SEFIZA-3560 file (N, C-alpha, C; in Angstrom, 3 decimals):
REM SEFIZA-3560
<numar><xx>103.062</xx><yy>112.499</yy><zz>105.372</zz><atom>N</atom></numar>
<numar><xx>103.970</xx><yy>111.627</yy><zz>104.660</zz><atom>CA</atom></numar>
<numar><xx>103.162</xx><yy>110.556</yy><zz>103.914</zz><atom>C</atom></numar>
<numar><xx>103.684</xx><yy>110.119</yy><zz>102.798</zz><atom>N</atom></numar>
<numar><xx>103.012</xx><yy>109.123</yy><zz>101.983</zz><atom>CA</atom></numar>
<numar><xx>102.842</xx><yy>107.830</yy><zz>102.779</zz><atom>C</atom></numar>
<numar><xx>101.621</xx><yy>107.278</yy><zz>102.768</zz><atom>N</atom></numar>
<numar><xx>101.350</xx><yy>106.070</yy><zz>103.558</zz><atom>CA</atom></numar>
<numar><xx>102.141</xx><yy>104.874</yy><zz>103.058</zz><atom>C</atom></numar>
<numar><xx>102.485</xx><yy>104.846</yy><zz>101.771</zz><atom>N</atom></numar>
<numar><xx>103.257</xx><yy>103.723</yy><zz>101.241</zz><atom>CA</atom></numar>
<numar><xx>104.672</xx><yy>103.715</yy><zz>101.791</zz><atom>C</atom></numar>
<numar><xx>105.178</xx><yy>104.875</yy><zz>102.173</zz><atom>N</atom></numar>
<numar><xx>106.543</xx><yy>104.965</yy><zz>102.675</zz><atom>CA</atom></numar>
<numar><xx>106.601</xx><yy>104.986</yy><zz>104.196</zz><atom>C</atom></numar>
<numar><xx>105.525</xx><yy>104.546</yy><zz>104.858</zz><atom>N</atom></numar>
<numar><xx>105.570</xx><yy>104.493</yy><zz>106.318</zz><atom>CA</atom></numar>
<numar><xx>106.515</xx><yy>103.369</yy><zz>106.746</zz><atom>C</atom></numar>
<numar><xx>107.188</xx><yy>103.534</yy><zz>107.869</zz><atom>N</atom></numar>
<numar><xx>108.178</xx><yy>102.534</yy><zz>108.297</zz><atom>CA</atom></numar>
<numar><xx>107.598</xx><yy>101.139</yy><zz>108.471</zz><atom>C</atom></numar>
<numar><xx>106.354</xx><yy>101.037</yy><zz>108.959</zz><atom>N</atom></numar>
<numar><xx>105.760</xx><yy>99.718</yy><zz>109.172</zz><atom>CA</atom></numar>
<numar><xx>105.542</xx><yy>98.986</yy><zz>107.857</zz><atom>C</atom></numar>
<numar><xx>105.053</xx><yy>99.699</yy><zz>106.848</zz><atom>N</atom></numar>
<numar><xx>104.795</xx><yy>99.067</yy><zz>105.558</zz><atom>CA</atom></numar>
<numar><xx>106.106</xx><yy>98.686</yy><zz>104.884</zz><atom>C</atom></numar>
<numar><xx>107.116</xx><yy>99.564</yy><zz>104.959</zz><atom>N</atom></numar>
<numar><xx>108.408</xx><yy>99.239</yy><zz>104.358</zz><atom>CA</atom></numar>
<numar><xx>109.055</xx><yy>98.035</yy><zz>105.051</zz><atom>C</atom></numar>
<numar><xx>108.950</xx><yy>97.964</yy><zz>106.368</zz><atom>N</atom></numar>
<numar><xx>109.514</xx><yy>96.825</yy><zz>107.093</zz><atom>CA</atom></numar>
<numar><xx>108.767</xx><yy>95.536</yy><zz>106.738</zz><atom>C</atom></numar>
<numar><xx>107.447</xx><yy>95.635</yy><zz>106.571</zz><atom>N</atom></numar>
<numar><xx>106.660</xx><yy>94.470</yy><zz>106.169</zz><atom>CA</atom></numar>
<numar><xx>107.073</xx><yy>93.988</yy><zz>104.778</zz><atom>C</atom></numar>
<numar><xx>107.224</xx><yy>94.937</yy><zz>103.851</zz><atom>N</atom></numar>
<numar><xx>107.637</xx><yy>94.568</yy><zz>102.490</zz><atom>CA</atom></numar>
<numar><xx>109.028</xx><yy>93.947</yy><zz>102.491</zz><atom>C</atom></numar>
<numar><xx>109.921</xx><yy>94.491</yy><zz>103.313</zz><atom>N</atom></numar>
<numar><xx>111.264</xx><yy>93.916</yy><zz>103.420</zz><atom>CA</atom></numar>
<numar><xx>111.244</xx><yy>92.514</yy><zz>103.991</zz><atom>C</atom></numar>
<numar><xx>110.401</xx><yy>92.297</yy><zz>104.989</zz><atom>N</atom></numar>
<numar><xx>110.285</xx><yy>90.960</yy><zz>105.571</zz><atom>CA</atom></numar>
<numar><xx>109.726</xx><yy>89.951</yy><zz>104.586</zz><atom>C</atom></numar>
<numar><xx>108.724</xx><yy>90.354</yy><zz>103.834</zz><atom>N</atom></numar>
<numar><xx>108.154</xx><yy>89.469</yy><zz>102.811</zz><atom>CA</atom></numar>
<numar><xx>109.213</xx><yy>89.147</yy><zz>101.751</zz><atom>C</atom></numar>
<numar><xx>109.991</xx><yy>90.150</yy><zz>101.361</zz><atom>N</atom></numar>
<numar><xx>111.042</xx><yy>89.918</yy><zz>100.371</zz><atom>CA</atom></numar>
<numar><xx>112.093</xx><yy>88.953</yy><zz>100.902</zz><atom>C</atom></numar>
<numar><xx>112.427</xx><yy>89.048</yy><zz>102.188</zz><atom>N</atom></numar>
<numar><xx>113.379</xx><yy>88.102</yy><zz>102.783</zz><atom>CA</atom></numar>
<numar><xx>112.829</xx><yy>86.676</yy><zz>102.771</zz><atom>C</atom></numar>
<numar><xx>111.540</xx><yy>86.531</yy><zz>103.104</zz><atom>N</atom></numar>
<numar><xx>110.936</xx><yy>85.202</yy><zz>103.114</zz><atom>CA</atom></numar>
<numar><xx>110.916</xx><yy>84.616</yy><zz>101.708</zz><atom>C</atom></numar>
<numar><xx>110.518</xx><yy>85.410</yy><zz>100.726</zz><atom>N</atom></numar>
<numar><xx>110.488</xx><yy>84.935</yy><zz>99.336</zz><atom>CA</atom></numar>
<numar><xx>111.901</xx><yy>84.591</yy><zz>98.882</zz><atom>C</atom></numar>
<numar><xx>112.870</xx><yy>85.411</yy><zz>99.260</zz><atom>N</atom></numar>
<numar><xx>114.256</xx><yy>85.151</yy><zz>98.876</zz><atom>CA</atom></numar>
<numar><xx>114.789</xx><yy>83.859</yy><zz>99.461</zz><atom>C</atom></numar>
<numar><xx>114.386</xx><yy>83.509</yy><zz>100.666</zz><atom>N</atom></numar>
<numar><xx>114.862</xx><yy>82.271</yy><zz>101.294</zz><atom>CA</atom></numar>
<numar><xx>114.210</xx><yy>81.050</yy><zz>100.651</zz><atom>C</atom></numar>
<numar><xx>112.984</xx><yy>81.195</yy><zz>100.160</zz><atom>N</atom></numar>
<numar><xx>112.265</xx><yy>80.054</yy><zz>99.615</zz><atom>CA</atom></numar>
<numar><xx>112.687</xx><yy>79.749</yy><zz>98.179</zz><atom>C</atom></numar>
<numar><xx>113.020</xx><yy>80.799</yy><zz>97.406</zz><atom>N</atom></numar>
<numar><xx>113.312</xx><yy>80.609</yy><zz>95.986</zz><atom>CA</atom></numar>
<numar><xx>114.753</xx><yy>80.178</yy><zz>95.753</zz><atom>C</atom></numar>
<numar><xx>115.116</xx><yy>80.069</yy><zz>94.475</zz><atom>N</atom></numar>
<numar><xx>116.439</xx><yy>79.608</yy><zz>94.076</zz><atom>CA</atom></numar>
<numar><xx>117.529</xx><yy>80.644</yy><zz>94.280</zz><atom>C</atom></numar>
<numar><xx>118.711</xx><yy>80.338</yy><zz>93.774</zz><atom>N</atom></numar>
<numar><xx>119.905</xx><yy>81.143</yy><zz>94.040</zz><atom>CA</atom></numar>
<numar><xx>119.818</xx><yy>82.564</yy><zz>93.498</zz><atom>C</atom></numar>
<numar><xx>119.550</xx><yy>82.728</yy><zz>92.212</zz><atom>N</atom></numar>
<numar><xx>119.526</xx><yy>84.056</yy><zz>91.621</zz><atom>CA</atom></numar>
<numar><xx>118.360</xx><yy>84.870</yy><zz>92.151</zz><atom>C</atom></numar>
<numar><xx>117.193</xx><yy>84.242</yy><zz>92.251</zz><atom>N</atom></numar>
<numar><xx>116.038</xx><yy>84.954</yy><zz>92.800</zz><atom>CA</atom></numar>
<numar><xx>116.262</xx><yy>85.317</yy><zz>94.261</zz><atom>C</atom></numar>
<numar><xx>116.939</xx><yy>84.462</yy><zz>95.004</zz><atom>N</atom></numar>
<numar><xx>117.224</xx><yy>84.765</yy><zz>96.410</zz><atom>CA</atom></numar>
<numar><xx>118.099</xx><yy>85.997</yy><zz>96.514</zz><atom>C</atom></numar>
<numar><xx>119.085</xx><yy>86.110</yy><zz>95.651</zz><atom>N</atom></numar>
<numar><xx>119.963</xx><yy>87.294</yy><zz>95.672</zz><atom>CA</atom></numar>
<numar><xx>119.177</xx><yy>88.551</yy><zz>95.333</zz><atom>C</atom></numar>
<numar><xx>118.289</xx><yy>88.461</yy><zz>94.354</zz><atom>N</atom></numar>
<numar><xx>117.487</xx><yy>89.627</yy><zz>93.957</zz><atom>CA</atom></numar>
<numar><xx>116.548</xx><yy>90.038</yy><zz>95.088</zz><atom>C</atom></numar>
<numar><xx>115.854</xx><yy>89.067</yy><zz>95.680</zz><atom>N</atom></numar>
<numar><xx>114.914</xx><yy>89.387</yy><zz>96.750</zz><atom>CA</atom></numar>
<numar><xx>115.638</xx><yy>89.861</yy><zz>98.016</zz><atom>C</atom></numar>
<numar><xx>116.844</xx><yy>89.337</yy><zz>98.271</zz><atom>N</atom></numar>
<numar><xx>117.618</xx><yy>89.836</yy><zz>99.413</zz><atom>CA</atom></numar>
<numar><xx>118.033</xx><yy>91.282</yy><zz>99.194</zz><atom>C</atom></numar>
<numar><xx>118.370</xx><yy>91.631</yy><zz>97.961</zz><atom>N</atom></numar>
<numar><xx>118.725</xx><yy>93.012</yy><zz>97.654</zz><atom>CA</atom></numar>
<numar><xx>117.506</xx><yy>93.921</yy><zz>97.829</zz><atom>C</atom></numar>
<numar><xx>116.350</xx><yy>93.472</yy><zz>97.363</zz><atom>N</atom></numar>
<numar><xx>115.115</xx><yy>94.250</yy><zz>97.547</zz><atom>CA</atom></numar>
<numar><xx>114.817</xx><yy>94.416</yy><zz>99.038</zz><atom>C</atom></numar>
<numar><xx>114.985</xx><yy>93.348</yy><zz>99.797</zz><atom>N</atom></numar>
<numar><xx>114.730</xx><yy>93.413</yy><zz>101.244</zz><atom>CA</atom></numar>
<numar><xx>115.687</xx><yy>94.373</yy><zz>101.926</zz><atom>C</atom></numar>
<numar><xx>116.951</xx><yy>94.349</yy><zz>101.532</zz><atom>N</atom></numar>
<numar><xx>117.935</xx><yy>95.259</yy><zz>102.126</zz><atom>CA</atom></numar>
<numar><xx>117.570</xx><yy>96.698</yy><zz>101.855</zz><atom>C</atom></numar>
<numar><xx>117.153</xx><yy>96.992</yy><zz>100.625</zz><atom>N</atom></numar>
<numar><xx>116.778</xx><yy>98.363</yy><zz>100.272</zz><atom>CA</atom></numar>
<numar><xx>115.532</xx><yy>98.801</yy><zz>101.032</zz><atom>C</atom></numar>
<numar><xx>114.509</xx><yy>97.945</yy><zz>101.068</zz><atom>N</atom></numar>
<numar><xx>113.268</xx><yy>98.357</yy><zz>101.723</zz><atom>CA</atom></numar>
<numar><xx>113.435</xx><yy>98.479</yy><zz>103.236</zz><atom>C</atom></numar>
<numar><xx>114.232</xx><yy>97.605</yy><zz>103.843</zz><atom>N</atom></numar>
<numar><xx>114.447</xx><yy>97.703</yy><zz>105.282</zz><atom>CA</atom></numar>
<numar><xx>115.273</xx><yy>98.934</yy><zz>105.638</zz><atom>C</atom></numar>
<numar><xx>116.244</xx><yy>99.278</yy><zz>104.785</zz><atom>N</atom></numar>
<numar><xx>117.001</xx><yy>100.503</yy><zz>105.058</zz><atom>CA</atom></numar>
<numar><xx>116.125</xx><yy>101.737</yy><zz>104.856</zz><atom>C</atom></numar>
<numar><xx>115.226</xx><yy>101.707</yy><zz>103.882</zz><atom>N</atom></numar>
<numar><xx>114.275</xx><yy>102.805</yy><zz>103.720</zz><atom>CA</atom></numar>
<numar><xx>113.336</xx><yy>102.903</yy><zz>104.917</zz><atom>C</atom></numar>
<numar><xx>112.985</xx><yy>101.754</yy><zz>105.497</zz><atom>N</atom></numar>
<numar><xx>112.127</xx><yy>101.768</yy><zz>106.682</zz><atom>CA</atom></numar>
<numar><xx>112.827</xx><yy>102.443</yy><zz>107.854</zz><atom>C</atom></numar>
<numar><xx>114.110</xx><yy>102.184</yy><zz>108.016</zz><atom>N</atom></numar>
<numar><xx>114.864</xx><yy>102.818</yy><zz>109.099</zz><atom>CA</atom></numar>
<numar><xx>114.952</xx><yy>104.314</yy><zz>108.880</zz><atom>C</atom></numar>
<numar><xx>115.231</xx><yy>104.730</yy><zz>107.640</zz><atom>N</atom></numar>
<numar><xx>115.306</xx><yy>106.155</yy><zz>107.327</zz><atom>CA</atom></numar>
<numar><xx>113.956</xx><yy>106.829</yy><zz>107.564</zz><atom>C</atom></numar>
<numar><xx>112.882</xx><yy>106.189</yy><zz>107.119</zz><atom>N</atom></numar>
<numar><xx>111.542</xx><yy>106.770</yy><zz>107.304</zz><atom>CA</atom></numar>
<numar><xx>111.183</xx><yy>106.839</yy><zz>108.784</zz><atom>C</atom></numar>
<numar><xx>111.594</xx><yy>105.845</yy><zz>109.559</zz><atom>N</atom></numar>
<numar><xx>111.308</xx><yy>105.860</yy><zz>110.997</zz><atom>CA</atom></numar>
<numar><xx>111.967</xx><yy>107.052</yy><zz>111.664</zz><atom>C</atom></numar>
<numar><xx>113.248</xx><yy>107.270</yy><zz>111.385</zz><atom>N</atom></numar>
<numar><xx>113.937</xx><yy>108.378</yy><zz>112.028</zz><atom>CA</atom></numar>
<numar><xx>113.484</xx><yy>109.726</yy><zz>111.492</zz><atom>C</atom></numar>
<numar><xx>113.058</xx><yy>109.764</yy><zz>110.223</zz><atom>N</atom></numar>
<numar><xx>112.510</xx><yy>111.006</yy><zz>109.686</zz><atom>CA</atom></numar>
<numar><xx>111.196</xx><yy>111.349</yy><zz>110.374</zz><atom>C</atom></numar>
<numar><xx>110.341</xx><yy>110.345</yy><zz>110.585</zz><atom>N</atom></numar>
<numar><xx>109.077</xx><yy>110.568</yy><zz>111.302</zz><atom>CA</atom></numar>
<numar><xx>109.343</xx><yy>110.971</yy><zz>112.746</zz><atom>C</atom></numar>
<numar><xx>110.313</xx><yy>110.339</yy><zz>113.371</zz><atom>N</atom></numar>
<numar><xx>110.633</xx><yy>110.652</yy><zz>114.761</zz><atom>CA</atom></numar>
<numar><xx>111.134</xx><yy>112.088</yy><zz>114.885</zz><atom>C</atom></numar>
<numar><xx>111.930</xx><yy>112.524</yy><zz>113.916</zz><atom>N</atom></numar>
<numar><xx>112.452</xx><yy>113.891</yy><zz>113.932</zz><atom>CA</atom></numar>
<numar><xx>111.326</xx><yy>114.897</yy><zz>113.716</zz><atom>C</atom></numar>
<numar><xx>110.394</xx><yy>114.600</yy><zz>112.794</zz><atom>N</atom></numar>
<numar><xx>109.276</xx><yy>115.515</yy><zz>112.535</zz><atom>CA</atom></numar>
<numar><xx>108.339</xx><yy>115.596</yy><zz>113.731</zz><atom>C</atom></numar>
<numar><xx>108.143</xx><yy>114.478</yy><zz>114.417</zz><atom>N</atom></numar>
<numar><xx>107.243</xx><yy>114.472</yy><zz>115.570</zz><atom>CA</atom></numar>
<numar><xx>107.839</xx><yy>115.189</yy><zz>116.767</zz><atom>C</atom></numar>
<numar><xx>109.152</xx><yy>115.264</yy><zz>116.855</zz><atom>N</atom></numar>
<numar><xx>109.776</xx><yy>115.932</yy><zz>118.000</zz><atom>CA</atom></numar>
<numar><xx>109.749</xx><yy>117.448</yy><zz>117.859</zz><atom>C</atom></numar>
<numar><xx>109.569</xx><yy>117.943</yy><zz>116.648</zz><atom>N</atom></numar>
<numar><xx>109.552</xx><yy>119.410</yy><zz>116.436</zz><atom>CA</atom></numar>
<numar><xx>108.235</xx><yy>120.015</yy><zz>116.794</zz><atom>C</atom></numar>
//
């Protein structure tokens, strides 16, 4: 699997986006929160995909 799409990296990117979103203004906060939501949901999907592949 692509190393950029590993669950740990996606969760890290989502966390950084949440921190940036909380620090910045209103519109930027909404944009960074949306980015964080997308990356964290991708991290969950990648985690379960890896877990499924490892169990086979």
